Residue frames as qw, qx, qy, qz and C-alpha x, y, z in Angstrom:
[[0.050, 0.766, -0.167, -0.619, -35.93, 13.25, 18.28],
 [0.789, 0.513, 0.325, 0.094, -36.11, 13.08, 14.48],
 [0.256, -0.635, 0.420, 0.595, -32.98, 13.72, 12.46],
 [0.677, 0.621, -0.204, -0.339, -32.49, 13.92, 8.70],
 [0.979, 0.125, 0.033, 0.159, -30.46, 11.32, 6.88],
 [0.633, 0.418, -0.165, 0.630, -27.48, 13.63, 6.78],
 [0.459, -0.722, -0.234, 0.462, -25.71, 15.74, 9.44],
 [0.121, 0.930, -0.172, -0.300, -24.42, 17.97, 6.71],
 [0.327, 0.673, -0.644, -0.159, -21.96, 15.50, 5.28],
 [0.011, -0.226, 0.965, -0.128, -21.94, 12.18, 7.16],
 [0.619, -0.178, -0.535, -0.547, -24.73, 9.78, 6.37],
 [0.551, -0.384, 0.496, -0.551, -26.47, 8.63, 9.54],
 [0.966, 0.112, -0.032, -0.233, -27.27, 5.28, 7.90],
 [0.679, 0.460, -0.487, 0.302, -23.51, 4.60, 7.40],
 [0.086, -0.503, 0.598, -0.618, -22.79, 5.55, 11.00],
 [0.804, -0.183, 0.279, -0.493, -25.62, 3.30, 12.23],
 [0.930, 0.258, -0.256, -0.052, -24.19, 0.44, 10.06],
 [0.447, 0.481, -0.604, 0.452, -20.69, 0.83, 11.48],
 [0.365, -0.416, 0.510, -0.658, -22.04, 1.16, 15.03],
 [0.906, -0.069, 0.030, -0.416, -24.08, -2.02, 14.58],
 [0.752, 0.344, -0.549, 0.124, -20.94, -4.01, 14.02],
 [0.011, -0.424, 0.676, -0.602, -20.24, -3.57, 17.76],
 [0.477, -0.287, -0.824, -0.104, -23.31, -5.68, 18.47],
 [0.537, -0.743, -0.378, -0.132, -24.74, -5.50, 21.96],
 [0.637, -0.179, -0.268, 0.701, -21.40, -4.34, 23.41],
 [0.099, -0.242, -0.061, 0.963, -22.09, -0.68, 22.46],
 [0.175, 0.650, 0.723, 0.158, -25.76, -0.14, 21.76],
 [0.134, -0.022, 0.078, 0.988, -26.39, 3.32, 20.29],
 [0.245, 0.677, 0.565, -0.404, -29.53, 5.38, 20.68],
 [0.460, 0.741, 0.346, 0.347, -30.60, 7.57, 17.77],
 [0.147, -0.983, 0.108, -0.001, -29.11, 10.56, 19.70],
 [0.636, -0.521, 0.471, 0.318, -25.84, 8.66, 20.03],
 [0.674, 0.325, 0.499, 0.436, -25.74, 7.89, 16.29],
 [0.202, 0.936, 0.175, 0.227, -26.41, 11.54, 15.51],
 [0.392, -0.870, 0.269, 0.129, -23.61, 12.66, 17.98],
 [0.723, -0.226, 0.520, 0.395, -21.15, 10.18, 16.52],
 [0.557, 0.582, 0.420, 0.418, -21.93, 11.33, 12.94],
 [0.018, 0.989, 0.055, 0.135, -21.55, 14.98, 13.99],
 [0.568, -0.681, 0.376, 0.267, -18.21, 14.27, 15.69],
 [0.709, 0.080, 0.525, 0.463, -16.95, 12.55, 12.57],
 [0.349, 0.825, 0.311, 0.316, -18.07, 15.50, 10.45],
 [0.218, -0.969, 0.116, 0.002, -16.32, 17.95, 12.72],
 [0.700, -0.425, 0.444, 0.363, -13.16, 15.88, 12.76],
 [0.638, 0.384, 0.474, 0.471, -13.01, 15.79, 8.96],
 [0.119, 0.954, 0.166, 0.218, -13.69, 19.52, 8.83],
 [0.455, -0.835, 0.264, 0.162, -10.86, 20.23, 11.30],
 [0.734, -0.167, 0.496, 0.433, -8.45, 17.99, 9.39],
 [0.515, 0.603, 0.401, 0.459, -9.20, 19.67, 6.07],
 [0.053, -0.989, -0.046, -0.131, -8.94, 23.16, 7.53],
 [0.585, -0.668, 0.356, 0.291, -5.59, 22.31, 9.12],
 [0.690, 0.129, 0.516, 0.491, -4.38, 20.89, 5.78],
 [0.345, 0.813, 0.317, 0.345, -5.59, 24.00, 3.92],
 [0.270, -0.952, 0.099, 0.107, -3.70, 26.29, 6.32],
 [0.622, -0.482, 0.496, 0.366, -0.50, 24.42, 5.60],
 [0.408, 0.117, 0.684, 0.593, -1.01, 24.04, 1.90],
 [0.214, 0.028, -0.218, -0.952, -3.38, 25.62, -0.56],
 [0.653, 0.112, 0.301, -0.686, -7.05, 25.02, -1.18],
 [0.794, 0.324, -0.430, -0.281, -6.37, 22.27, -3.73],
 [0.518, -0.495, 0.665, -0.211, -5.78, 19.38, -1.37],
 [0.776, 0.257, -0.538, -0.205, -4.49, 16.05, -2.68],
 [0.920, -0.301, -0.248, 0.036, -3.46, 12.83, -0.89],
 [0.662, 0.209, -0.318, 0.646, 0.19, 13.93, -0.42],
 [0.068, -0.510, 0.192, -0.836, -0.80, 17.14, 1.35],
 [0.758, -0.464, -0.082, -0.451, -3.28, 15.32, 3.60],
 [0.916, -0.109, -0.299, 0.244, -0.77, 12.61, 4.42],
 [0.431, 0.374, -0.297, 0.765, 1.84, 15.29, 5.20],
 [0.382, -0.560, 0.124, -0.725, -0.48, 17.04, 7.61],
 [0.900, -0.350, -0.123, -0.228, -1.27, 13.75, 9.36],
 [0.857, 0.078, -0.299, 0.412, 2.34, 12.57, 9.53],
 [0.324, 0.379, -0.278, 0.821, 3.51, 15.88, 11.00],
 [0.473, -0.510, 0.113, -0.710, 0.79, 16.14, 13.77],
 [0.111, 0.158, -0.924, 0.330, 1.41, 13.93, 16.84],
 [0.505, 0.111, 0.489, -0.703, -2.31, 14.28, 17.80],
 [0.804, 0.352, -0.100, -0.470, -3.09, 12.36, 14.63],
 [0.049, -0.496, 0.865, 0.056, -0.55, 9.61, 15.22],
 [0.606, 0.128, 0.734, -0.279, -3.37, 7.08, 15.30],
 [0.702, 0.649, 0.159, -0.245, -3.82, 7.77, 11.55],
 [0.081, -0.712, 0.607, 0.345, -0.15, 7.44, 10.54],
 [0.411, -0.069, 0.887, 0.198, -0.49, 3.86, 9.30],
 [0.489, 0.603, 0.624, -0.090, -3.57, 4.73, 7.26],
 [0.384, 0.921, 0.060, 0.003, -2.03, 7.72, 5.50],
 [0.727, -0.332, 0.237, 0.552, 1.63, 6.94, 4.92],
 [0.089, 0.755, -0.306, -0.573, 3.83, 9.33, 2.95],
 [0.870, 0.473, 0.114, -0.077, 3.78, 8.22, -0.68],
 [0.340, -0.591, 0.615, 0.396, 7.05, 6.85, -2.04],
 [0.589, 0.484, -0.459, -0.457, 7.94, 5.67, -5.53],
 [0.992, 0.031, -0.077, -0.094, 8.10, 2.00, -6.45],
 [0.657, 0.473, -0.420, 0.411, 11.91, 2.28, -6.77],
 [0.163, -0.573, 0.496, -0.632, 12.17, 3.73, -3.26],
 [0.855, -0.235, 0.189, -0.422, 10.01, 0.90, -1.95],
 [0.932, 0.255, -0.231, 0.110, 12.25, -1.69, -3.67],
 [0.371, 0.555, -0.500, 0.552, 15.37, -0.10, -2.25],
 [0.461, -0.504, 0.423, -0.596, 13.86, -0.13, 1.29],
 [0.965, -0.054, 0.036, -0.252, 12.92, -3.74, 0.90],
 [0.797, 0.395, -0.355, 0.287, 16.36, -4.71, -0.32],
 [0.083, 0.601, -0.503, 0.615, 17.92, -2.86, 2.56],
 [0.717, -0.373, 0.297, -0.509, 15.65, -4.56, 5.03],
 [0.987, 0.112, -0.108, -0.039, 16.51, -7.96, 3.58],
 [0.541, 0.540, -0.435, 0.475, 20.25, -7.04, 3.68],
 [0.241, -0.566, 0.460, -0.640, 19.88, -5.96, 7.35],
 [0.885, -0.230, 0.146, -0.377, 18.07, -9.16, 8.25],
 [0.910, 0.273, -0.275, 0.146, 20.88, -11.22, 6.77],
 [0.272, 0.614, -0.509, 0.538, 23.47, -9.61, 9.01]]
């Protein structure tokens, strides 16, 4: 089956490149690459729609991170999209952690 280079948003070549890092453990057929790209596209679409429902149409990092942090189904992304804090807040947290470790 012949597919275009895009599934509407996710480049098949990039998906093929990522899949190839798995070597022979997970060989992908062209249909599998297309399905994986389509799933990624649908996931991003769902994530953006959910974020737009909670916020407005102008989505920035903080709104996306908020959506991810407050959705248990997206807990696997929590480390990749932490809630942004100021440098001063980060310094205070580090100082508190050092103080707690000393006790």
